C-alpha positions in Angstrom: 143.6 273.4 26.5 144.3 271.2 28.8 141.5 269.7 29.5 141.4 269.0 25.4 144.7 267.6 25.6 143.6 265.2 28.8 140.6 264.2 26.8 142.4 263.5 24.0 145.5 260.9 25.6 142.0 259.4 27.7 140.7 258.6 24.1 144.3 257.5 22.6 144.7 255.0 25.6 141.1 253.5 25.4 141.9 253.0 21.7 145.1 251.5 22.3 144.1 249.2 24.8 141.3 247.8 22.2 144.2 247.3 20.2 145.8 244.6 22.7 142.5 242.9 24.1 142.3 239.1 23.0 140.9 238.9 19.2 137.7 236.1 19.2 137.8 232.4 17.9 136.0 233.3 14.6 137.9 236.3 13.3 141.6 234.7 13.1 140.3 230.4 13.0 137.8 228.9 11.1 135.9 226.0 12.9 135.0 223.9 9.9 138.4 223.4 9.1 139.8 221.2 12.1 143.1 220.0 11.9 145.4 217.2 13.5 149.4 217.7 13.1 151.6 215.4 14.1 155.5 216.6 14.0 158.6 217.7 16.6 158.0 220.3 19.1 160.7 222.9 18.2 159.9 225.5 20.8 156.9 226.6 23.5 156.2 230.0 24.3 154.9 230.2 28.0 153.4 234.1 27.5 150.1 236.4 28.3 147.3 236.4 27.2 148.5 233.0 25.0 150.9 230.8 24.8 152.1 229.4 21.7 154.2 225.7 20.6 155.7 225.4 17.2 156.2 222.0 15.6 157.7 220.9 12.5 155.5 219.0 10.5 156.6 216.7 7.8 154.7 216.3 4.8 154.6 212.8 2.4 157.5 214.3 0.1 159.4 214.9 3.0 158.7 219.0 3.0 159.2 220.8 6.6 157.0 223.1 7.3 157.0 224.7 11.4 153.3 225.3 12.7 151.9 227.8 15.3 150.0 227.0 17.6 148.0 228.9 20.1 146.5 227.8 23.1 145.4 229.0 27.2 147.6 230.8 28.9 150.1 229.3 31.6 147.9 230.0 34.3 145.3 227.9 32.6 147.5 225.0 31.5 148.7 224.8 34.9 145.3 224.0 36.0 144.9 221.5 33.2 148.4 219.7 34.5 150.7 221.1 32.4 154.5 221.3 34.0 156.5 224.3 32.3 159.6 222.6 31.2 158.5 219.0 32.6 155.5 218.6 30.4 157.1 218.4 27.0 159.9 219.9 25.8 161.4 220.9 22.1 162.5 217.0 20.5 159.3 215.4 21.5 157.2 213.8 18.9 153.2 215.3 19.7 150.2 215.7 17.9 147.8 218.9 18.2 144.0 218.6 17.1 142.2 222.2 16.7 141.4 225.0 14.1 143.3 226.5 10.9 143.6 229.9 10.5 141.1 231.3 8.2 144.2 232.8 6.2 145.5 229.1 5.3 149.3 229.9 6.7 150.5 227.5 9.1 149.4 228.9 12.4 146.4 226.9 14.3 144.0 227.5 17.4 145.3 223.9 19.6 142.9 222.1 21.8 144.4 219.1 22.2 148.1 217.7 23.0 148.9 214.2 22.9 151.9 213.7 24.3 155.3 211.1 23.7 153.6 208.8 26.7 150.0 209.0 24.6 148.9 211.2 27.5 146.4 213.5 26.0 146.3 217.2 27.7 144.0 220.0 27.1 146.0 223.3 25.5 143.4 225.5 24.3 139.6 226.1 24.8 137.5 224.7 22.2 136.1 226.3 18.8 134.1 229.5 19.5 131.4 228.4 17.4 129.4 226.6 20.8 129.9 223.1 19.0 132.9 222.3 20.8 135.0 221.3 17.8 132.8 217.9 17.2 133.4 217.9 13.0 135.9 215.0 12.7 139.6 215.9 12.4 141.4 216.3 9.1 144.6 215.0 9.4 147.8 216.3 8.1 151.4 215.1 8.5 
């Protein structure tokens, strides 16, 4: 009976580990829907396995929508030239290019961030389709 219980616990742990595994690009994002957003940075989360930035984007009618943009983990951001609390701060106006979430919400996979200085830094990997996101970006303001 104890062996069965231990075997059950092992299977349960394996299942739980698969739930926390990184998701695929294609499961969450649509490589055929590139997006470019310009807005004010409201928050940065330097977390594993993905970092997130949040920006307030104002549309042509003056409505503000907060967007969540996913990117690399902190260690990869550091290697790409990012400095926590220095490269950009809440209140900065930035432009982010990437790919929209499949569910159509204000969520996207980011690729490149243009900082207020005009400097561009990679924040996330290319689209998971192998095309590297070569489709033209759709401008959303």
